[in-house]
N, C-alpha and C positions, 0 to 999 in steps of 0.2 A: 352312533349315540343313541340313545332314548328318546323316544318325541317329547316326551313329560320330564323337562327338568327337572320338577318336584320328585318325580320317581327316582331319579337318576340320583338326586342329594340324598336320597333316602337311603337307598342301596349302597352308597360311598359311606354313609354312619353305619348301615350293620356290617359293611364286610370290617371297618375299625375293630369295631366291639366283638366279633367274633375272633379276630386273631386274638385277642387279649382274655380269653375264657380258660380259666386252669384246664379243665379239661382238655385243653389242643396243648396243654404245654409242660404241666406239670411231672407227669409222669417219668417223663425222660430224664430228671435231674434227683432223682431219688436214688438215694445211696443202700447199699446190702441193709440189712437188717444185722444190729451190730449184738455182741456178745451178750450184753445184759438187756435192760428193757430201752420202748421206744417210747417218749411222750412226745406227745402233739399239743403244742401251747399256738396260741394267737388269735388276730382280732384283725376285724376290718370289715368295708361293704362286700368283699370278694372273700369271706373270712365263710361262708358256708359251702360256697363252690369249692374252695381251696381244698376243705376237708373230705366233702364229695370225691373228690379228683385221687386223693392221696389213699382214701379208704379203698376207692376202685384198685388202686393200683399196690397197694401194701401186699405183702404175700397171707393169702390167707391163715397159715399155719405160725405166723409170726406173732409176738406179742404187741398189742398197738394199744394205746391209752391216751387219755387228753380232754382239753378244755380249749374251742374255738368261742371268738365273741362276734358277731356280726349285727348288723342293724335289723331291725322290725322286718318284717316281709322280706327278705335279702337270702331267706335259706330257698336252696332250690326245688320246685314241686318234684314229688315225690322221693326225695332224699330222706330218707329213715336212718340219721347216723346209726350205727352197730356196735362201733369199739369206741366211737367219742362221743363228748358229749357238744350240742352245738348250743348256744345259748344268744338269746334277741337281746338289743340291749337302743338305746335311745342315740341317734344322732341327727344335728350337730354338736346339742346339748346335753352332756349326761346325764343321766336316770341314774337311780338306786339299783335296779338291775344292773346295770354294767358296773357299777363300785360293787354288790356282792359278786359278779363272775369276776371279776380281776381279782378280789381278796381269795377265791379258790383256786383259779390260776395261778397265781403266786405261792401258794401255800402247796400247790403239786410239785416244785420245786426242792421240797424238804426232803433229805434222803436221797440224792440223786451221787452216783459214782461213776468213776472214771471209764468204768466198761458201757454205761448210759449215751444212749443218741437223744438229743431233743431236736424234734423239727419245729422251726418256728414259721408259721404261715402271716405273713404282715401283707395288710395292702392299706390301702388308703382311706381314713372314716377311723383308725384304729385310736387315732387321739381323744376322740371322745367318747369309744366303747370301753376301753380299757382304761377305765378313770379309776385311778388310785390315788387318794390326796397326800402329799409330804406330810409329815408329822406336823401338826397343829392345825390343821387347813380341815375344812369339813367339806363335804359335797356341795352343799350351798355356795361357798366359796367358790370352786371351781365352777360351777353352774355360770354364778357372775362374772368372773373373769373370763369363762369361755364366750359368753354372750357378748360383751364389750370388746372382745378381739374379732369376733366374726363383723361387728358392724364398725368397726374403726378405720377399715382399708388395707391394715396390715397384710404383707404378702405372707405365705402360707411359713415359709420359713420363719419369719418373724414369729409367728404365731405359736409357731412349734417350739420355739425357744423359750418360749414361756412357757410353754405348757412341759415341757419334760422338767423343767427346773421347778417345778410345784408339783412333780408326781414323784410316787413313792413304788414306780414298775416303770419308766419311760429313761430315754436318755442313756440305754446301756444298763440300767439297774435290773431289767427279766435275766438278761446272758449273766450276768455277775450272779445271780441268785442260782443260777443253775451249777455254776461250778461245785465239783471239778467234770464235769459230764460234758462231751463236746457238743456244740450248739451248729445246725445248720438252718439259715434263715433261708426261706423261698420268700421273694420280694416282689411284688407288682407294684408299680413305681405309678402316682398320680401326682407328681411334682415336677414342677419345670429344673431339670439337671438331672434328674434321677439321683439324687445324693440319698444315701440309706439311713445316714441321718435326720433326715427331715421326715421322709415317708413313714406315718402314723407315728411321729415323734421320736424313730429310733431307739425302742424299746430291744434290741439287740446288738446293736452297733455302739463305738465308742463316740463321745461325744467332745466335738471340737470349742461346743460354744462354753460362754460362763455363765455364770449368777450373775457378772454386773453387765453381762451383755442382755440378758433377761429384764433385769432392771431399767436399763436404757430405753429400752423399747417399751416398755411401758409406761415410762415418763414422756418417751416422745409422741405417744397415742394416748397418753391423757386417760391409761386405765389404772382406775382406783385399785388398790392391793389394801386387803386386811391388814391387822400389824403382824399378823405370823407370816404372812407371805413378805410384806415387805422386809422383816427381820430375819427370815431365813436368806433371803438371795443378798442385802446388805453385809450380812456376815460371811457369805460362803456356806453356812451350812446345807444349804439346798445342792451345792455341785455335785454333779453328773460323773460317772467314769469316765477318765480322758483318754486317748489314742496313746499305747503303750500298755493299759493296764494289765497286768499279768491274769487278771480273772477273765478276761476276754481273748486270750492268747488259744490260738489254733481254731478258732472258729471262722465257718464258711460263710457265703452269702452268694446267693444268685438271684442273678433278675430274671424272673421269668416275662414279665410281659412290662411295656413301656410305651408312653404313648409318641415314639417317633417309630417303633416298628407298626402301630397301626397305622400312622399316619402314609407311612410306605406301603402298606397294604392295599388302604384307601385310593393311590394314587397308582399303581397297579392296576386297578382294577378298573380307574376311570380310562388309563391308555388302553385297556383291554376293549374299550367302547368306543374309541377312536378318538378320545379326548385327550389333549394334551394336560398332563398336569403337574402342579409346584408345590412345592413345599416350604414357605416360608419360615417356620421355625416350629418346634414342639415345647419352647420353651416362653411365650410371649407371655407378659404380665400388666400389669396397671390398671386403671379404672376400665372398666366393663364400656362404659358409653363411647368413652375415647379412644379405646382400641377399636371399636366398632366405626369408628368417623375414620381412621387409619386406614380400615380395610376396605370403607367405602371410596376412599381418595384411590387408590390402588386400582379399584375397580373400574371408577369414572378414566384412570388415565387408558388402560385396555381399551375401553369402550372407543374412546374419543381420540387417540392417538398410535395404538396397539404400542403400546408399549406400558411396560415391560416385558409384556406377552403379548402375542397374537390371540385372538379369539379363534374359534371357540376353546376355553382351555376354563382348568379348574385349580384353584388357588386355595392350597391347604393349613391349615394353624393350628396348635396345642396351645397348651400352658396353662394356668389359672389366674385369671383375671379375677379382679375384686371391685365388690360394690361397697361404696362408703356411706351410710346410713347414720342421720342425725338423731340423735336418740332424743331429742324432745321433739321431733315430729312423728305422727303414724307415718308407718309405709303399709304401700301394699302389696300385692301377690305378683312374685317376679323371681328373679336367680340371676346370677350372672351371664348365663346363655340370653335369655330374652332381652335382657336391659344391654348386652352386646348389639342384639338384631334391632333391637330400637333406635337405639343412636347412630346405627347403618344406614339405617329407613331414612333416618331424618337429615343425612347428610347424602344419600344418594338423589332423595325429592324424586322419585318413581324412575330412575335412570333406565331407559331402554334394556333389555336384556342380560341384568342383574339378577340373580338369583341366588339367597345365600340359606343356609341352614347350621345351626349353633345348638348344639345339647352337650351335656353333662355325659358320657359315656357308663355311668355306673346308674343311667336310666332315670335322675330324678336330678332338677335342679335346682339348689338349694333345698327349701322346705315343703314346696307344693309337691304335687301328684305329677306333674309333667317333667321332662327330661330336656326340653328346649321349645323351638319350634323352627316355622320355614318362614323365609321372607321373597315377595315376587316383586315383580315391577308395580305391579296393582295395590298391593297391601297401603300403602298411604292413603290412596284414593277410596280404598273399599273401607277402611275405618274412617275417614273424615265424613262419607256419607252415609254413615250410623252415629254421625254425631259425635263420636271420640275425638279428643283434644290428644294428638300425639305425646307432644310437649310437657302437657303438665301431668300426662300421666308416665313420663321418664322422669320427671323432676320427681313424682310419690315414688316412685322406685314401684311403679305397679306393672311391669311391663307386659304382666300376664294376662290383663285386663285389655290388653292393648290386641293380641294376639288371638285371644281366647273367641272373642265374637264371630274373628274371620275364619275361624275351623281351623287355624294354621298351628296351635299347640300341639308338639309332639309329645305321647305319653304312650312309649311303650312298656312302661314298667319296671322293675330293677332286672337290669343286666347278668348282675352274679358276676361281675368284674369293675374294674373302674381305672385306667388312666385320663384320667382327668379332663380338660374338656376339647372337644372334635366341633369345629369351624370350618367349613367348605362354601367358595365362593364359586359360581358358577356363569361362566361370562359366555352368552352365546349371540 
């Protein structure tokens, strides 16, 4: 075992991220060039690195063109697209750059033939980056709805059900527009369960959800809808292509990277260091602070009773927790990873021997510059010595302001992949 628990936790995070990098996994799944042309379309936080890996692996003498949308600052350093166009846009709230790029991307599907191949590069974040409003809706409408969904506490599958039904490109519509060309989707999962219909709101796969489902979700979370959106959902005019749709026949999908595979890589690394490792689940959802408290309870059981695991050990989990924000109250700097950790810290109350790391594998937790943070048995004491009020910061969704003065924020920068939350409890 590493003598420094903090260093070991950071190594586990780095191993999990490295396992999901497109440069390691994409080339093996590329088909031979088709008789016709090859068009590359895509969107997501990993879009830049996926485009880079594809360009590097595709035969130099074979035709290749297309457009991929990624988040600002998420084009890998040194990558200069030669045959593909890579456009940067805003996430998690869409902007005009994403709208313009989405219009161009959809226009590229015109004139495709049965001899052509479309390779779609899809990863988490694509819902916001590939933003093309349904008829009658504006970018401002989509922005307002997106903000409301992000603050509502809705799960990612619920948010993306609404997003795809209010879109002219998601929910299978992009693949339908590519007909009669063959479509191969290469995806990196950032959602619990790895459902391709949820990843980036499933632009290339059939959608089993309905307009009625989307409308019910908006009612459940009190999401205000403009009249055009409400009418389109209520009438079914915004319905998406469904399983069995002929326009999607013969399409293929490959899951390049998943949260579970990254957790398994981290667990294997821990065992190489002589530490027992256990994976709780790659599908944990729920309110971040509550999930943090549940992880703390598990850690206390290990420390005090040696159950369900003996120490030293590492307990790993993934998934996507949520932070429910009151729109009438200002909230601070944070994200679901740091809110998880602060909830965990308050539940642990300086329990000796328990260390933790929580971070988003894309390198950014929410909208701040950090990916997450590290928690040690001394974190609460050090914070209180600085005059911080941990409970007040948690209530204000200002968890980053707890970890920043301690020097414990984790800010690696964009990772150029995205397999969702990574959480590790180290109990020594």
